[in-house]
C-alpha positions as CSV (number, residue, x, y, z in Angstrom):
1,M,105.8,103.0,-59.4
2,I,106.0,100.8,-56.7
3,D,109.6,99.9,-55.9
4,H,109.4,95.9,-55.5
5,T,113.1,95.7,-54.2
6,K,112.5,97.4,-50.9
7,Q,112.3,94.9,-48.4
8,Y,108.8,94.3,-46.6
9,I,108.3,95.1,-43.3
10,P,105.5,93.1,-41.4
11,E,102.7,94.9,-39.9
12,E,103.3,93.4,-36.4
13,L,106.9,94.6,-36.5
14,I,105.8,98.3,-37.2
15,L,103.4,98.1,-34.2
16,V,105.7,96.8,-31.8
17,K,108.6,99.5,-33.0
18,A,105.7,102.0,-32.5
19,L,105.1,100.7,-29.1
20,E,108.7,100.8,-28.0
21,A,109.2,104.6,-29.5
22,T,106.1,106.2,-27.6
23,N,106.5,108.2,-24.6
24,T,103.7,106.9,-22.8
25,G,103.8,103.7,-20.6
26,V,102.1,100.7,-22.3
27,V,101.3,97.4,-21.0
28,I,99.5,94.3,-22.1
29,T,98.3,91.7,-19.9
30,D,97.0,88.2,-20.7
31,N,93.4,87.7,-19.6
32,L,93.7,84.0,-20.3
33,L,96.0,83.5,-17.7
34,P,95.5,83.5,-13.6
35,D,95.8,86.7,-12.2
36,N,95.8,88.5,-15.4
37,P,99.7,88.9,-15.8
38,I,101.8,91.5,-17.7
39,I,103.1,89.9,-20.6
40,Y,104.4,93.1,-22.4
41,C,105.8,96.6,-21.3
42,N,107.4,99.2,-23.3
43,P,110.5,101.1,-22.4
44,S,108.5,104.2,-21.2
45,F,106.6,102.0,-18.7
46,E,110.2,100.9,-17.1
47,R,111.0,104.5,-17.0
48,I,108.0,105.5,-15.3
49,S,108.0,102.8,-12.8
50,G,111.6,102.4,-12.6
51,Y,111.4,98.8,-12.6
52,S,113.0,96.6,-15.3
53,R,111.3,94.7,-18.0
54,E,112.3,91.4,-16.2
55,E,110.5,92.5,-12.8
56,I,107.8,93.6,-14.6
57,I,106.7,90.5,-16.8
58,G,104.4,87.9,-15.1
59,H,103.1,90.2,-12.4
60,N,99.8,91.7,-12.1
61,C,99.5,95.4,-12.1
62,R,98.7,95.7,-8.7
63,F,102.3,95.5,-7.5
64,L,102.3,99.4,-8.8
65,Q,100.0,100.5,-6.0
66,N,102.3,99.0,-3.2
67,Q,100.3,99.1,-0.1
68,D,97.8,101.8,-1.1
69,R,95.3,99.5,-2.3
70,S,92.1,101.3,-0.8
71,Q,91.5,103.4,-3.8
72,E,88.2,103.9,-5.9
73,A,90.3,103.8,-9.1
74,R,91.3,99.8,-8.2
75,L,87.4,99.0,-8.0
76,Q,86.8,100.7,-11.1
77,I,89.6,98.8,-12.8
78,R,88.5,95.6,-11.1
79,D,85.1,96.2,-12.4
80,A,86.2,96.8,-16.1
81,I,88.4,93.6,-16.2
82,A,85.6,91.2,-15.0
83,N,83.2,92.7,-17.3
84,G,85.7,93.2,-20.5
85,K,85.1,96.9,-20.4
86,A,87.3,99.8,-21.3
87,C,87.8,102.4,-18.5
88,V,89.9,105.5,-17.8
89,V,91.0,106.3,-14.3
90,Q,93.4,108.3,-12.3
91,I,95.3,106.2,-9.9
92,R,98.1,106.5,-7.3
93,N,101.2,104.6,-8.1
94,Y,104.4,104.1,-6.7
95,D,108.0,103.4,-8.4
96,K,110.6,101.2,-7.1
97,S,112.1,103.6,-4.9
98,G,108.6,103.8,-2.9
99,K,108.1,107.4,-4.6
100,L,104.5,108.2,-5.3
101,F,103.2,109.1,-9.0
102,H,100.1,109.7,-10.4
103,N,99.0,107.8,-13.7
104,E,96.3,108.4,-16.1
105,L,95.2,105.0,-17.0
106,Y,93.3,104.1,-20.2
107,L,92.5,100.5,-20.1
108,S,91.0,98.5,-23.4
109,A,90.0,95.1,-23.7
110,V,91.2,92.9,-26.7
111,K,88.6,90.3,-28.0
112,D,89.2,87.3,-30.2
113,Q,86.7,86.2,-33.1
114,E,84.6,84.6,-30.7
115,G,84.2,87.7,-28.4
116,Q,86.4,86.3,-25.7
117,V,88.6,88.9,-24.0
118,T,92.0,87.7,-24.4
119,N,94.2,90.7,-23.2
120,F,94.2,94.1,-22.0
121,I,96.0,97.1,-23.0
122,G,96.7,99.9,-20.6
123,I,98.2,103.1,-21.6
124,Q,99.4,104.9,-19.0
125,N,100.5,108.6,-18.5
126,D,102.3,110.4,-15.9
127,I,100.3,112.9,-15.0
128,T,102.1,114.0,-11.4
129,A,103.3,117.1,-12.7
130,R,99.7,118.3,-13.5
131,I,98.3,116.9,-10.3
132,K,100.9,118.9,-8.1
133,A,99.9,122.0,-10.2
134,E,96.2,121.6,-9.5
135,Q,96.9,121.1,-5.7
136,T,98.9,124.0,-5.6
137,L,96.2,126.0,-7.3
138,E,93.8,124.5,-4.8
139,L,96.0,125.4,-1.8
140,N,96.6,129.0,-3.3
141,F,92.6,129.0,-3.7
142,R,91.7,128.2,0.0
143,E,94.3,130.6,1.4
144,T,93.2,133.1,-0.5
145,E,89.6,132.5,0.4
146,R,90.8,132.4,3.9
147,K,92.5,135.6,3.7
148,V,89.2,137.3,2.3
149,L,87.2,135.4,5.1
150,D,89.3,137.3,7.6
151,R,89.7,140.5,6.1
152,T,85.9,140.4,5.7
153,A,85.5,139.5,9.6
154,M,88.1,142.0,10.6
155,V,85.9,144.7,8.4
156,L,82.7,143.8,9.9
157,E,84.2,143.8,13.5
158,S,85.6,147.2,12.9
159,E,82.3,148.5,11.7
160,Q,80.3,146.9,14.5
161,Y,82.8,148.5,16.8
162,L,82.7,152.0,14.9
163,S,78.7,151.5,15.2
164,S,78.8,151.0,18.6
165,I,80.7,154.3,19.4
166,V,78.5,156.2,17.3
167,E,75.6,154.7,19.4
168,T,77.0,155.9,22.4
169,I,77.7,159.6,21.4
170,R,75.0,161.8,23.2
171,E,74.7,164.0,20.3
172,S,73.0,163.5,16.8
173,L,75.3,162.3,14.5
174,L,75.1,161.4,10.9
175,V,77.7,159.7,8.6
176,M,77.7,160.6,4.8
177,D,79.5,160.1,1.6
178,K,81.1,162.9,-0.3
179,E,78.0,163.8,-2.0
180,Y,76.1,164.0,1.1
181,H,74.1,160.8,1.0
182,I,73.2,159.6,4.5
183,L,75.1,156.2,5.2
184,S,74.0,155.9,8.9
185,A,72.2,158.0,11.6
186,N,72.5,157.3,15.3
187,S,69.7,156.4,17.9
188,H,70.2,160.2,19.2
189,F,69.4,161.6,15.6
190,L,66.4,159.3,15.0
191,H,64.9,160.3,18.4
192,T,65.5,163.9,18.3
193,F,63.9,164.4,14.9
194,K,61.3,161.7,15.3
195,V,62.5,159.9,12.3
196,S,62.9,156.2,11.3
197,L,66.1,154.6,9.9
198,T,64.4,154.0,6.7
199,E,63.4,157.8,6.2
200,T,67.2,158.6,6.7
201,K,69.6,156.1,5.4
202,G,70.1,156.6,1.5
203,K,68.8,159.9,1.5
204,L,70.3,163.2,0.3
205,L,71.1,165.4,3.4
206,Y,69.2,168.2,1.7
207,E,66.0,166.1,1.1
208,L,65.7,165.3,5.1
209,G,62.4,166.5,6.6
210,N,61.4,169.9,5.0
211,G,64.6,170.9,3.7
212,Q,65.8,172.7,6.6
213,W,69.2,171.4,6.0
214,N,69.7,172.7,2.7
C-alpha cells in the first residue's frame, strides 16, 4: 500500500543530488550563450580541477588546457560541438596549480523539442594513474626490447668472432652438439674432404662420407 504521507521529492532534485554525489567530474555548458560557457559543475569536478565553482562558472572548458592548446582532442571536441554530436576523447588538462592530469571526456549534446542543441554535458574521469601505468609499461617494454637487441647483437658478434677464429685454424675442424650432429665445419675440413657445407652441416657425424667416422 502506498504511503501518501511521505513527502514527494521532485525528479529534478534527485538528479541534482545524484550529480553532486558522483565521483566523476560533471559539467554542463550553455550552447545558446556565446562561447558555450559552463553553467554547472559538481564537487568532483572542483576536486579534479582544483578550482572552486565560482572560478569555473561562466568560463569555457578550454581554460583547463592552459597553454597546451595544440591537441588533437581539442579539434575533436570542437567538431562535436559545431555539429551537435557526442564524442569520447582523452585530453591533457592542468589543475589550478598547473599540475598535469589526464581526462577521459564523454561529451553529449542536449536538444530541445525542436532539435536545437541547448546544452552539452561533459562527464570527466581522471585517468592520470592509468596513463602513468601505461607509460611505465611502455618504458619497461622498450627497455627490455633494447636489452634483447643488445644481447642479440652481442651473441651475433661473438658467433662471428668465433667463426673467424675457426676459419683461421689450419686443421680440419667440426663443431658438434652432444648428439654428434654437425653444427659447423671450417673451410679446411670442407676442402680436405671435398664436401660442401650443405652436405655436412646438420648431418650426424657417423653419416658423413661412407661412414668412415663411425
